Structures are given as structure tokens and as C-alpha cells.
C-alpha positions in Angstrom: -14.4 7.2 10.6 -13.3 3.9 8.9 -9.9 3.7 7.2 -8.0 1.0 5.3 -4.3 1.2 4.5 -3.8 -0.5 1.1 -1.8 -0.1 -2.1 -0.4 -2.7 -4.5 -2.6 -5.6 -3.1 -5.7 -3.8 -4.3 -4.7 -1.0 -6.7 -8.4 -0.1 -7.4 -9.3 0.1 -3.7 -10.6 3.7 -3.9 -13.2 2.7 -6.5 -14.2 -0.4 -4.5 -14.4 1.5 -1.2 -16.8 4.1 -2.4 -18.2 6.0 0.6 -17.9 3.0 3.0 -14.4 3.8 4.2 -11.4 6.0 3.5 -8.4 4.6 1.6 -4.8 5.6 2.6 -1.5 4.4 1.1 0.5 1.6 2.6 1.1 2.3 6.3 4.4 3.1 7.9 5.3 3.6 11.5 3.1 6.2 13.1 0.2 6.0 10.6 -2.0 3.7 12.8 -1.3 6.1 15.8 -2.3 9.1 13.7 -5.5 7.4 12.5 -6.5 6.5 16.0 -5.8 10.0 17.3 -7.7 11.5 14.4 -10.9 9.6 15.5 -10.8 6.4 13.5 -13.3 3.9 14.7 -12.3 1.0 12.4 -8.8 0.5 10.9 -8.0 -2.1 8.3 -4.3 -2.8 7.6 -3.5 -4.5 4.3 -0.3 -3.1 2.9 2.6 -1.5 4.8 6.0 0.1 3.9 9.0 -1.6 5.3 12.2 -1.2 3.3 13.2 2.4 3.4 11.0 3.5 6.3 10.1 2.1 9.7 7.2 -0.3 9.4 4.0 -0.2 11.4 4.8 -0.7 15.1 2.9 -3.3 17.1 2.7 -0.7 19.9 0.6 1.7 17.9 -1.8 -1.2 17.0 -2.1 -1.9 20.8 -2.7 1.7 21.4 -5.6 1.8 18.9 -7.1 -1.3 20.4 -6.8 0.1 23.9 -8.8 3.1 22.7 -11.7 0.9 21.5 -10.7 1.1 17.8 -11.5 -2.1 15.9 -8.4 -3.1 14.0 -8.3 -5.7 11.2 -5.5 -7.2 9.2 -5.2 -9.3 6.0 -3.2 -10.2 3.0 0.2 -8.6 3.5 1.7 -6.6 6.3 -1.8 -6.7 7.8 -1.8 -10.5 8.0 1.6 -10.5 9.7 0.6 -7.9 12.3 -2.8 -9.6 12.9 -1.1 -12.9 13.6 1.3 -11.2 16.1 -1.4 -9.0 17.7 -4.4 -11.4 17.8 -4.0 -12.1 21.5 -4.7 -8.4 22.1 -7.8 -8.2 20.0 -6.6 -7.4 16.4 -8.7 -9.5 14.0 -7.0 -11.4 11.2 -8.9 -12.2 8.0 -8.3 -14.6 5.1 -6.1 -17.5 4.2 -2.8 -15.8 4.4 -3.5 -14.6 8.0 -4.6 -18.2 8.8 -1.3 -19.6 7.5 0.8 -17.1 9.6 -1.3 -17.7 12.7 -0.9 -21.4 12.3 2.8 -21.2 11.8 2.6 -22.5 8.2 4.1 -19.2 7.0 6.9 -17.6 9.0 8.8 -15.4 6.6 7.8 -11.8 6.1 9.0 -12.0 2.5 6.4 -14.6 1.5 3.9 -11.7 1.0 6.4 -9.2 -0.5 6.5 -8.1 -4.1 8.1 -5.4 -6.2 5.7 -2.9 -7.7 5.4 0.4 -9.5 4.7 3.6 -7.5 1.2 4.9 -6.8 1.5 7.2 -9.7 1.7 4.2 -12.0 -1.1 2.3 -10.3 1.0 0.1 -8.1 1.5 -2.2 -11.1 3.0 -5.5 -9.9 6.5 -6.3 -11.2 7.0 -9.6 -9.3 5.0 -12.4 -7.8 4.6 -12.9 -4.0 5.3 -16.4 -2.9 1.8 -16.8 -1.3 0.3 -16.3 -4.8 2.7 -18.8 -6.3 1.6 -21.4 -3.8 -2.1 -20.7 -4.2 -1.8 -20.9 -8.0 0.1 -24.2 -7.9 -2.5 -25.6 -5.5 -5.3 -24.8 -7.8 -3.6 -26.0 -10.9 -2.6 -29.2 -9.2 -6.1 -29.8 -8.1 -7.3 -29.3 -11.6 -4.8 -31.7 -13.0 -3.0 -29.2 -15.3 0.2 -29.3 -13.3 1.6 -32.5 -11.8 2.4 -32.7 -8.1 6.1 -33.3 -8.9 6.3 -30.2 -11.2 4.4 -28.1 -8.7 6.9 -29.1 -6.0 9.8 -28.2 -8.2 8.2 -24.8 -9.2 7.5 -23.9 -5.6 11.0 -24.9 -4.5 12.5 -22.7 -7.3 10.2 -19.8 -6.3 11.3 -20.0 -2.7 14.9 -19.6 -3.7 14.4 -16.3 -5.6 14.6 -12.9 -3.9 11.1 -11.3 -3.9 12.3 -8.4 -6.1 13.3 -10.9 -8.9 10.6 -13.4 -8.5 8.7 -13.4 -11.8 7.0 -16.4 -13.4 9.7 -16.5 -16.1 12.5 -16.5 -13.4 10.7 -19.2 -11.4 10.3 -21.6 -14.3 13.8 -20.9 -15.6 15.1 -22.1 -12.2 12.8 -25.1 -11.7 14.1 -28.6 -12.3 11.5 -29.8 -14.8 11.5 -32.5 -17.4 13.5 -31.7 -20.5 10.4 -31.9 -22.8 8.6 -29.2 -20.8 7.7 -26.0 -22.7 8.9 -23.6 -20.1 7.7 -20.5 -21.9 4.2 -21.9 -22.3 4.2 -23.0 -18.7 5.2 -19.6 -17.4 2.6 -17.9 -19.6 -0.1 -20.3 -18.3 0.9 -19.6 -14.7 0.8 -15.9 -15.3 -2.6 -16.1 -17.0 -4.2 -18.4 -14.3 -2.5 -16.9 -11.3 -4.6 -17.0 -8.1 -4.3 -13.6 -6.4 -4.7 -14.8 -2.8 -3.6 -11.5 -1.4 -6.3 -9.6 -3.3 -8.9 -12.1 -2.3 -8.0 -11.7 1.4 -7.9 -8.0 1.2 -11.4 -7.9 -0.4 -12.7 -10.0 2.5 -11.2 -7.4 4.9 -13.0 -4.6 2.9 -16.3 -6.5 3.5 -15.6 -6.8 7.2 -14.8 -3.1 7.6 -18.0 -2.2 5.8 -20.1 -4.1 8.3 -18.5 -2.8 11.4 -20.4 -0.2 13.6 -19.5 3.4 13.1 -18.5 3.9 16.7 -15.7 2.6 18.9 -16.1 -0.2 21.3 -17.5 0.9 24.6 -15.6 -1.7 26.6 -11.8 -1.7 27.0 -9.6 -4.8 26.6 -8.7 -7.0 29.5 -5.1 -5.8 29.4 -3.4 -2.5 30.3 -1.5 -0.4 27.7 2.0 0.4 28.9 3.4 3.8 27.9 7.1 3.1 27.5 9.9 5.7 26.8 10.1 4.7 23.2 6.3 5.0 22.9 6.5 8.5 24.2 9.0 9.4 21.6 6.6 8.4 18.8 3.7 9.9 20.6 5.4 13.3 20.9 6.7 13.5 17.3 5.2 16.5 15.5 2.6 15.9 12.8 3.9 16.1 9.3 
């Protein structure tokens, strides 16, 4: 069984997955453990809940890896956990993972955004900072935004809480030349936005599809330690 935890990063994940893998909503603490205990052979982590529930625990990822499960991460919570758990065998995919692994990104909120619930298709309501930076890099390379303006826009975006980070709010807070048509610039950025999170998640989908349907036969070169806190999670009743 292959399973990918994803939500707002790829709202149409179920259609794209087809029969290749199961799609579950953004993961929270215990979901990776439950998937491993249910027989998952490959787990992909893209999105995770974190604000009102406990987030995915590194320990449950290590447990899955210790059982021969192939675990991949990308784009959002998955990129963060992959950068943290790579030494133990979790595989990170994509540019956002690379940036976290290299220390170019350090803040969890760089991948966060406000979005509608699943019932409304996870419609994005704000812009994650990683997409702001990817968009500015492309427009700067194409010459449609100057390096100076791009730097000011990125600086303004970085000062805005992720739940209020819209293109309009970013441009309103940026120190741009007086003659700049801010409304037109915000509209262009919205229209030409580079969705780096989606691109990385789609690369993870491809990786999951190509994985063998069985678990690894060999065990990792480290021993999983069952701590008292781990036993608490392990013994929680299924809901």
C-alpha cells in the first residue's frame, strides 16, 4: 500500500493519483504510525496539520523507516521533516527540501499558508513565502521585475504573518518607487506566480509511483529506541 498525505499543496491530488497511491488529508501526530501499522509500504508526506493539533512526530517517521517503509517528504511539512530525518533514511524531494537541507531556509512558516477547508477544495487564501521567492526569481530572470524591486518585495513579504500574506498586502508594504502601479504589479505577481510547493509535491508523486510495492528487506543501520513517550502514542486507541 502506498499513501500520500496531502491537502492544500495539491488540491486535485486524488485525480492525479488515480490508482497509483492512496491520498489522505494533511497528516497530524499519529498518522504516519497508523499508516505503517496498517501495512503501508511507501509513505509520502507533503502537508501536515500543526496549529490546533500536534504535528507529525519525528519518532513515528523513524518507526516507519525501522520497519522497512520507504518515506518521502516534499514541499511543505514533508520538506521540513525530510531535512530533519534524512540521516535516518527519509528521502527529501524538490527545491524546497534542498533549501531546508542546505540551511537556506530555517523557518517553518516559510511554507505555511492560510487556506479554505477540504470541503471548499483547500482554496489558498494567502501566499507561502517560498512561492513568493520563486516567483520573484523567475520574474527577475525574465527582466520584468528589477533586482531592487524584487528585494523590496521579498523583504516586505518576510515581515507579514503567513495568515495575512497576500500579494496585495505584500506590495502595499514594499518600499517601491512612487511611480510604481502597485495594483498592476500585485495582479501580475498573482497571475505569474510560481507554485514551487506544487511542483515539488508532483515530483514526490512521481517518486512514490515508481517505488516497489513491498517494504525494504534490509533494516537501517541504527536501532529504533522505544521511549516512554513513544509507548504512550503507540498505545493510544484507534479513532
